[in-house]
C-alpha positions in Angstrom: -28.1 72.3 -2.5 -25.0 70.9 -1.1 -25.0 67.1 -0.4 -23.5 66.0 2.8 -22.6 62.4 3.8 -23.6 61.3 7.2 -20.8 60.4 9.6 -20.4 56.7 10.2 -20.4 55.5 13.8 -16.9 54.5 15.0 -16.2 50.8 15.1 -13.7 48.8 17.1 -10.2 49.2 15.7 -10.9 52.6 14.0 -9.2 55.7 15.2 -11.3 57.7 17.6 -13.3 54.7 18.8 -13.3 55.5 22.5 -16.0 53.0 23.3 -14.1 49.9 22.1 -11.0 51.1 24.0 -13.0 51.6 27.2 -14.6 48.1 26.8 -11.2 46.5 26.3 -9.8 48.3 29.4 -12.6 47.1 31.7 -13.0 43.6 30.3 -10.9 41.0 32.1 -8.3 39.3 29.9 -9.0 35.8 28.8 -6.7 33.1 30.2 -4.5 31.5 27.5 -6.0 28.3 26.0 -4.6 25.1 27.4 -2.3 23.1 25.1 -4.7 20.2 25.2 -8.2 19.4 26.5 -6.9 16.6 28.7 -7.6 16.7 32.4 -4.6 17.0 34.9 -3.3 13.7 35.9 -4.8 11.9 32.9 -2.7 10.9 29.9 -4.4 11.0 26.6 -4.5 7.6 24.9 -3.3 7.7 21.3 -6.0 7.1 18.6 -5.7 3.7 16.9 -5.7 4.0 13.1 -6.7 1.3 10.7 -5.2 -2.1 11.5 -4.7 -0.9 15.1 -1.7 1.3 14.3 -1.2 4.0 17.0 -1.3 7.6 15.9 1.8 9.2 17.4 3.1 12.7 16.6 6.3 13.0 14.5 9.2 13.3 16.9 12.8 12.1 17.4 14.2 10.0 20.2 13.3 7.0 22.3 10.3 8.6 24.1 8.0 8.8 21.0 9.0 5.2 20.0 8.1 4.0 23.6 4.8 5.9 23.4 4.1 4.1 20.1 4.9 0.7 21.6 2.9 1.4 24.7 -0.1 2.2 22.5 0.2 -0.9 20.3 -2.9 -3.1 20.9 -2.9 -6.5 22.6 -0.1 -9.0 21.8 1.6 -6.5 19.4 2.7 -4.4 22.4 4.9 -7.2 23.8 6.2 -8.1 20.4 7.0 -4.4 19.8 8.9 -4.2 23.1 10.9 -7.3 22.2 11.7 -6.0 18.7 12.8 -2.6 20.1 15.0 -4.3 22.7 16.5 -6.5 20.0 17.4 -3.5 17.9 18.9 -1.7 20.8 21.0 -4.7 21.8 22.1 -5.4 18.2 22.9 -1.8 17.2 24.4 0.2 20.2 23.6 3.9 19.9 20.8 3.4 17.4 18.9 6.5 16.4 15.1 6.4 16.9 12.2 8.5 15.6 8.5 8.3 14.8 7.4 9.4 11.4 4.0 8.7 9.7 2.8 6.8 12.8 5.7 4.4 12.5 8.9 3.9 14.6 12.1 4.2 12.5 15.6 3.0 13.5 18.8 4.3 12.0 22.5 5.1 12.3 23.5 8.7 12.6 24.8 10.0 9.3 23.7 6.8 7.5 20.0 7.1 7.4 17.2 4.7 8.4 17.6 0.9 8.1 14.4 -0.4 9.7 10.8 0.5 10.6 7.7 -1.4 11.8 4.0 -0.8 11.6 0.9 -2.5 13.0 -1.3 -4.2 10.5 -4.6 -5.9 11.5 -3.2 -9.4 11.9 0.5 -8.8 12.1 3.4 -6.4 12.6 5.2 -5.5 9.4 8.9 -5.1 9.9 10.4 -3.1 7.0 14.1 -3.4 5.9 14.8 -0.5 3.6 17.7 -2.4 2.0 16.2 -5.8 2.4 17.2 -7.2 -0.9 20.9 -6.8 0.2 20.4 -9.0 3.3 21.3 -12.7 3.5 19.1 -14.6 3.6 16.7 -12.1 2.0 13.6 -11.4 4.3 10.7 -13.4 3.0 8.1 -10.8 1.9 8.5 -8.8 -1.3 7.7 -5.2 -1.8 6.6 -3.1 -4.7 9.6 -0.9 -3.8 12.8 -2.1 -5.4 15.1 -2.7 -2.4 12.6 -3.1 0.4 11.8 -6.4 2.0 9.4 -7.2 4.8 9.3 -9.6 7.7 5.8 -10.2 9.3 5.4 -11.1 12.9 2.1 -12.9 13.6 0.6 -13.5 17.1 1.2 -17.3 17.3 4.3 -17.6 15.1 7.6 -18.2 16.9 10.1 -15.5 16.0 13.7 -16.6 15.2 15.4 -13.8 17.1 18.8 -14.9 16.0 17.9 -14.5 12.4 16.1 -11.2 13.1 19.2 -9.9 14.9 21.4 -11.0 12.0 19.2 -9.0 9.5 19.2 -6.0 11.9 23.0 -6.1 12.1 23.4 -6.4 8.3 20.8 -3.7 7.7 22.5 -1.2 10.1 25.9 -1.7 8.3 24.3 -0.7 4.9 23.7 2.9 3.7 20.2 3.7 5.0 17.2 5.6 3.6 17.0 9.3 4.1 13.3 9.5 3.5 12.8 12.7 5.6 
């Protein structure tokens, strides 16, 4: 007796499947998914990470830095605006970017010289070649050449000293960390 194998029914995607082809032809095409689930006219507020640091997508230019600053909580927003304006005044043509939820400032072809980041009770300003600045910024780092300057809510900021550090830092070879 000869053994025969029963024919399997055709499935979608198999040659000869006329049913699936017919279904696909009569079914209306789905509209493409929207880029985000936000409603028209509403701008999505960035998520605040630990310490109130805004979560901003990696991007180059002034716009993402301004988005970061606009999302900074409370008093930090105004301090961020003042810091950004001071960098722009001190270093004409400064290059800006956001990486790792942090605004970076640099000179084209030289790398990054400064970044800042929201911490719960202060803004941490990072000078990547801080040990070369005079006077040296006050807060040490575990990273050899890095020094920090902290901006607290009620502390007066010596903008002349900060501008001096920014000027010095922008003249040094920067970090090419990305």
